[in-house]
Structures are given as C-alpha cells and as structure tokens.
N, C-alpha and C positions, 0 to 999 in steps of 0.2 A: 504493500500499499504506501508506504514511504517511497519506494521507488518508483512508482506510479506518477505521483504527486512531482517528484523531482524531474522527470521526464515532461509532465505538463508543463512546468515552471520553465526549462530548457526551452521548451518550443515556442513557449509565449514570448520568452527574451529574445529570441531569433527572431519572431516575426516583428517585434518592438524595433531592433537593430536594423532590418531590412526597410522597416517603413521609415525609420530616421534618415538611413543613407538616402531612401527613393525620396524623400523631401528635401534633402541636402543639394541632390543633383538636379532636382527640379528647382530648386532656388537658384542654383549656381547658371545652371541654362537661363533663367528669367533675367537674371542678374547681369549676366554678358549681353543678353539679347536687346535690352533696353538700356544698357551701359550705367546701371547703377552704381559700379565698383570704379567705374573712370573717375580719375583727379581731375580737377579744376585746372585746365591750361591757361597760358598768357602767352600771346603772340608777341614774337620780336618787336618792339617799336620799329624796328630797321627793316623789317621784312620786304616791306613795300618797296624801300632803297636798292637791298640785294635783287628783286624783280628788273629794277629799271636797270641797273648797270648789267645783267645779262642780257637784257634786250638790247641795249645798247651795242654791246659787243655781237650780238647776232645780228643785227641789221648794219654794224660795219663790215663785218665778212659777207655779208651778201653783196655789200656796194662795191667792197675793194677786189672783190674775185681772189683775193690773196689773205686768208686767215692769219699766217704767220706774219707778214710783214706788216700788215695793219696793225696787228696787237703790239708786236715790238715797237713801232712807233709811239702809239699810243703810252705804253708802259715808259718810253724815255722821255715823252713830255710829260707824265704825271711826276717823272723820278725827279725833272728838272726842279718844278715847284716844289716839290716836297723837301728838296734839298735846302731852299732858300730858309724852311720853317725849322726843320728838324733831320739834320745833317745826319746825326746818329741812325737814324732808321733809313735815311738814303742810302748811307755807307753800307749797312747790313743789306739792301737790296742789290747793290751794286756789287757786293761782293757773290750774292746768289747768281747776278748774271755773268758774271765770269766765270762761274763754276759750271755755266751750259743748263741752268735750272730751265725747265720746260716754261714757254711764256704763260700760259693758263695758269701756273703755280706763281709766277711772278706778279699777275694779274691778282692773285688771291690775296698775296701780302699788300699789296697798295688799295684793295677794295677794303681790307679790314682797318686800314688807317685811316682811310676817307670816312670809314663809318664811326669810327672814334674821334675824327674832329668834325664831325657834324654840329656839335657846340661852340666849336671856334669860329667867331665871327669874322676875325682878321683873315684866317687861313681861307675862309669861303671867298670873302670878297677878293682875293687876291687870285683865287682859283677862278672866278667869274672872269675877272679882268685877262688872266692870261688865255683864258678859252675865245674870247673875243679876239684877241691879239691874232691866235692861230687860225681863227676862221677868217680875218680882215681879207680883203683882196690884195694880191701882188704888186707891189709898186712898180717893178720892172719886169713885168709878165713876158716871157719869151725871150729875155736877153740873156747872156752871160755876163758873169761878173767880171771877167776877163774881156776887156774892149778887142782885143784882134780875135776873136772868137766870134765876133760879130758884123766881122766882115763879110761880103757874098763871098769872096775868094777860099774861105774857109769852108763853105759848104762844096765847093769844088773839090778841095782836098780831101774830104772825106770820102766823097764818092770816087776817088782815084784810089787812096790808100785802100779801099775794102775789095779792089779788086785784085789787089795783091796779099790778102788776106792768108791765102795757103801757102805763099812764097815765104811770107813773115813767120809762119807757125813753124814751117819745115827748118828754117834757119834759126828758129830758136831751138828747135828740139836737137839739132846738131851741135848747137853752140851751148848747149844747156843753161839758155838765158832767157827769161820771161821776155816773150814778144812784145809787150806793153814797152821794157825799156827800150827794145829797137824800134820801136814807133815813136818815143819821147825823142830819140836821135834824128831820127826820119823827119819828125815834125821842126825842129830846129832848123834843118838844113834847108827844107823845102818851102817853108812858110814865107821865107824871102823872097823866093822864086815866084810866089804865087801873090804877084802883085800885078794891079791891073793896068799900070803903066808901062810893063814891059811889052814888049814887042811881041816875044815869043809866048807870054801868057794869051795876049789876044789873038795871036794867031791860030794855037793849039794846044795848050794847055787848058787854059778855059773851055774852049769849045768843046774839045775831047774829051775832057775830065780825066788827064792823065798826069802823070808824075813827070818832073823836070828831070832828064838825066843830063849830068855834067859831064864835058868831054874835053876841058882844058886845063887848069890846073888842080881842080879837084874834078874826081870822077864818079861818075853813077849817081842814083838816087840819095845816096847818104853821104855824097861828096867825099871821098876816100882820097886822101892824096896817095901818088905812087910809093913814094918813100915811107908812107903808112903802112901801105898794102907790103911792101918787102918786110918791112919788121915783123908785123904778124905773122906772116908766112915763117920766116924764121924763128921766132919764137913758140911755135907750135914744136920744133923739134930740138929744142935748146934745154936740156934736164936741168942745167946749171943757173938759167934765167930766173929772175926774180919773176918773170911774166909766164913761166912754163905753166900750162893746163892740165898737163898729164899725156900718158903716150896714146889714151883713147881718142885723144885729138890730132896725133900727131899726121895723118893722111888727109885732111879734110879738103885743103888747098892744095893736094899734088897737083902739078901741069901733066896733061896728057901726049903734049908734044914736046919739040926741041928748041921751040922759041919761046921761053917763059914770060918775057917781055910783052911780046906781042898777044900772048893768050890772057895775061893779066888785064892789058888794057881791055880787050874784049869783052871778057867777063865782066868788068865793071861798066863797060859803057853800053852795053846791049840794051836795046830799046823793048825788045820783046820779054826779056826774060831777067827781072832783077834780082835774082836769087843770091847771087854773090854779094851785090851789095850789101844785103842785110847781115850775110853770113859773115862777111869780113866786120861789120859793125858791131855783131854778137860777140865774136871772138876777142875785138878789141876791148869790150867793155867786161869780158871775163878776165882777160889778161891784165887789165890795171886794178880789178876787183881783188885779185890774187897778189899784185903788188903790195897794196896797201894792207890788206889780210896778211900776209906774212912780215911786215912791219910792225903790226900791232894794232893796226888802225881801221875797223871795218867800216866800209861804205856801200856793204852789200844792200842797206834798205834808204841810200842816197841818190835818188834818181837825179837830182840836181848836181850833184858832185861828178856823178858819173858821165851825164850829159856834158859837162863842161869839160871834164879832161877828154871826151870824145872830140872837142871842138879845137881843144888847144894842142892836143897829140901828147905823145909818149914821153918828148922832151921835158915837158911843163908837170909830168905827173910826179909829184915830190910828196910821198906821205907825211902828214902831220895831224896833229891833234884838231887843229881848228881850220879846215879847208873852205876857200871862200867860193861861191856860187858867181861865175862870170862867163866868159868867153867873147866873141864875136858881137860887135854892137848891130841889133836888128832893127832896121826902122819900117815899122807898120803904121801906114796912115799918120805921118809926124810924129809919132812917138816911138821912142828908143826902149829896146829890152835887149837883155843878154840872151845869148844861145842858151845858157844853163837854167834861166829864168823861164824862158818859154817854154823848155823842153819839161820842166818840172810843173809849171801852169797846167801844160795839157795832162799829165801823168797823173795828177790827182783832181784834174777837172771832172772825171767820170765821162768825159766825151770816148764815144766809141768803145764803151765798155762790154757792150754784148759782144764785140770784136774781136776786142784786145783785153781780156778781164785780167783783173788783178789776182796775183798768185802769193799764196803765203810765203813760197821759196821762189826766191826772185832768180837763184843761181842753183842749178842742180849738177 
C-alpha cells in the first residue's frame, strides 16, 4: 500500500514537472515571438552621418569610374585638413599610408576622426571652407604651369615623339635606363629646334610632326657629338674606367663593317630610324650615373643633373656633393631656360606619362 502511494506521488510529480516544463517553453516562445526579453536599445546619434559618408563614397566611385584613385585622392585632401588641427592623428594616418594599408581602412580612420570632431565648430568651419576651395573653378584651365608647354610647337613634339615610343623603349631596355630619362634629354635637345621661326620647322618638322635630325656639329635627334659617341663606345669595353657599365653592355655598339666613322654617322643621322640616338643617350646616362655612384654621390634620382651632364659632356662630369643644374641656354618665346631645367620640368610634369611612365628603379 505504501508502495502504491509512492508510485502515485512519483507519477503526479512527473506530470507536474512536465507541465512546468511545457509552460516554460510556451512562455519562452511567446517572449521571443513578441520580443518581451529584448533590451531597450539606443541608436547611435551619428548613425545618419555614417550613412551619408558611405553614400558619398559610393556616388564618387560611380562618377569617377576608378574607385581606388578617387578614394586615395579624397583621403589625401582630408589628411591635409586634419594635419592643420591634429598633426598627431595625421601622423598616424600617414604612417598607415606608407605601410600600404587599404584605402578603405584609411577612409575608416578618417571617418572616425570626423565623427569625433562633429562638435568642433572651428574644425567644421575650416572643413567647409576647404571643400569650397577644392570645388572652385580652376583659374588656369587647360594650361600648364610650365610656360613653354603652352606653345603650339609642344603639341607637335608630343605627336612626333609618340611615333618613336617603341624605339625609345627598346633603347631603354638595352641600356637599362628608364625610357622617361632618355626622353627628358630628347626634350632638352629638340624643344629649341621646335621653333616656329625656324625654316626647318616651317617646312617639315611642324607639318609632318617629326623630330629634327641634326647632322652638323651634333648628330641625331638627341644631339650626340661625334667625340662623345666615341667615348661612349670605348667605355663599354674598358673595365678599368669609372664609366664602365659591365660586360653585358660590351657589344651593344659594335660595328658591322670596316669603316666605323662612316657607320657611326649613318647610325646617328638616319631619318628613318632613331634607335641609335636613343641608345647612345641611354648609355651615356648609365655611364655618368656609375661614375658618380663610384665616387660616393648618387644621382640616380636626379634627372635634372643627369640631363645637365648629358648636355655638357663627359669632360665636365665631376662628381661632387652639391651638383648644379644647368647646361646650354635655350630661348623659348623670348624666355631663357637651361637645358637641365627644361629636362627636369618635362620629367616631373606628368606629360606623356602614359607613353613613358615613371619607374621605381631608374637604372636596372
């Protein structure tokens, strides 16, 4: 009898436990269904600002057609403003840029700082003025800051040099010199010949959009003197010379016939093929670069000095700590420039960058 009562109580307890469990699960379901357990949340006061930033970037990407360059440009603009007020943070972001952090993360860093500065009225005022300045109309639309690049003859030169791209690139590969450096020397030599008052320009250079080939005191499109050409050739084989570029360059200027004098002039003065003009120029640049390097003075990243030396020749190439830019005076529309300055202005102008891009290594 006692056993029967115990079993009855046990069954009743099990029923009650199951009922309680059922009630718990039903309550849990209802709580989840009707969000009774959800804590009271608070929207970030800057949520709308975040959305505006993302929309701004998205619109910019669609308009620019190049999301990376657009974002990089905008980031740099924002960094300039930030540096005026908070150089500590701009320094950190500059470090991030140098470490090649993705542009999207750089944008995120700037976004967070902009949000934190929403209450800084001085910063916001300057930001608005800066944005107005960036969006204002250009004062010199379509003009180059380099006056000589605004003349009509410069446009003719660009067409002419584009025809020789494959020759310049080939000479650059053989000499191990960045093609843009070779073109910088070409510009210094040619721009004085691209003169609308010269008879040669009127007759064929301008109308045909071709480069001028010199054939008297200097030769070819780069104006190589015969004595300079002979020096370039001999130093390719002289392993004791400070100009010696290495045995891999030794046979680049070998002659095929028994009359090197005649063959040399023919190479440089060919109207149809300017390859040797560019190759001699590239090899000259390599040789003087090595001379200075061996003396302890690097000019690998000094196009203005390399071009100056190209113009004044081996005899005036004297390595020193503070070389000067110079060379022959060139008059363009009544204004004088030095050969080295013309070459440097072209090199860093960005002109013809698609044809002759900048390379990290100028000499290979």
